[in-house]
C-alpha positions in Angstrom: 36.8 37.8 13.9 37.2 34.2 15.0 33.7 34.1 16.6 32.1 35.5 13.4 33.8 32.8 11.3 32.7 30.1 13.8 29.1 31.5 13.7 29.1 31.5 9.9 30.4 27.9 9.8 27.7 26.8 12.2 25.0 28.5 10.2 26.3 26.9 6.9 26.5 23.4 8.5 22.9 23.7 9.9 21.7 24.8 6.5 23.4 21.9 4.8 21.9 19.4 7.3 18.4 20.8 6.7 19.0 20.5 2.9 20.2 17.0 3.3 17.2 16.1 5.4 14.8 17.5 2.7 16.8 15.7 0.0 16.7 12.5 2.0 12.9 12.8 2.0 13.0 12.6 -1.8 14.4 9.1 -2.0 13.2 7.7 1.4 10.3 5.4 1.8 8.3 6.2 5.0 6.2 3.8 7.0 4.6 6.5 9.2 3.9 10.0 8.0 1.9 13.1 9.1 -0.7 12.6 6.3 -0.9 9.1 4.8 -1.7 8.4 1.1 -5.4 8.1 0.3 -7.1 6.0 -2.4 -9.3 8.2 -4.6 -12.8 8.2 -3.1 -11.5 6.8 0.3 -11.6 3.3 1.9 -15.0 2.4 0.6 -14.0 3.2 -3.0 -10.9 1.0 -2.5 -13.0 -1.9 -1.3 -15.3 -1.5 -4.3 -12.4 -1.4 -6.6 -11.0 -4.6 -5.1 -14.4 -6.4 -5.2 -15.0 -5.4 -8.8 -11.6 -6.4 -10.1 -10.6 -9.5 -8.2 -11.4 -12.8 -9.9 -11.3 -15.6 -7.4 -8.7 -18.0 -8.9 -10.1 -21.4 -10.1 -7.4 -23.3 -8.3 -8.3 -21.6 -5.0 -12.0 -22.4 -5.5 -11.3 -26.1 -6.3 -9.0 -26.4 -3.2 -11.4 -24.4 -1.0 -8.6 -21.9 -0.2 -9.7 -18.9 1.8 -7.8 -16.4 3.8 -6.0 -13.0 3.7 -3.2 -12.0 1.3 -1.0 -9.2 2.7 0.3 -7.0 -0.1 2.9 -4.3 0.4 3.5 -1.5 -2.1 4.9 2.1 -2.3 2.7 5.1 -3.0 5.1 7.3 -5.0 5.1 11.1 -4.8 3.0 11.3 -7.9 0.5 8.9 -6.5 1.4 5.9 -8.6 1.9 2.5 -7.1 5.3 0.7 -7.3 7.3 -2.1 -5.6 4.3 -4.4 -5.2 5.1 -7.6 -3.3 3.4 -10.2 -1.2 4.2 -10.1 2.5 2.1 -13.2 3.3 0.1 -15.2 0.8 -2.3 -18.1 0.8 -1.5 -19.7 -2.5 -3.9 -21.2 -5.0 -3.4 -18.2 -7.4 -4.7 -15.7 -4.8 -1.2 -14.2 -4.4 -0.8 -13.6 -8.1 -4.3 -12.2 -8.4 -3.6 -9.8 -5.6 -0.5 -8.5 -7.3 -2.4 -8.1 -10.6 -5.2 -6.1 -9.1 -3.0 -3.8 -7.0 -1.0 -3.1 -10.2 -4.3 -1.9 -11.8 -5.0 0.7 -9.1 -5.4 4.3 -10.2 -3.2 7.0 -8.7 -3.6 7.7 -5.0 -3.3 11.1 -3.3 0.3 11.0 -2.1 1.5 11.1 1.5 3.0 14.1 3.2 5.5 14.3 6.0 6.6 17.7 7.5 4.9 19.5 4.7 6.7 17.6 1.9 5.3 15.0 -0.4 7.0 11.7 0.3 7.1 8.0 -0.8 5.1 5.9 1.6 5.0 2.1 2.1 1.4 0.8 2.3 0.3 -2.6 3.5 -3.0 -3.9 2.3 -4.8 -7.0 3.4 -7.0 -8.6 0.7 -9.4 -11.2 2.0 -10.5 -14.1 -0.1 -13.8 -15.7 1.1 -15.7 -18.4 -0.8 -19.4 -17.7 -1.1 -22.3 -18.9 -3.2 -24.6 -21.9 -3.3 -22.0 -24.5 -4.2 -20.0 -23.6 -1.0 -22.9 -23.4 1.4 -23.9 -26.1 3.9 -26.2 -28.9 2.8 -29.8 -27.9 2.7 -32.2 -29.4 5.2 -34.6 -32.0 3.8 -38.2 -30.9 3.8 -40.6 -33.0 5.7 
């Protein structure tokens, strides 16, 4: 009888641990998952979205600020984006513009870990590069 009771207790405790593990997935934020979140349309669509929506801040233009802003955010289980923050900025209004544009993103396909939909932290580099005729090198004089 004692061995049956011990066996039942072991089975119950294993089941509780598995249930706890699944429940912990619900609130946990993962950095590495089996299937990471995906932007609708893929990476190329994400680059197009950023290019179409980022307005190079005037202050950054005037001060010739260029570089990469690193933005971190969480892709929630429903695909929405939350917890947007700057990991490393470059100033001149670029950090604020990056936060604004990431907040505009449509829902992503959520990430999965061990067959369960989970919250996933995503780090996105956004590169600011000045281009155009007013930023190019001086033109050579014609002879």
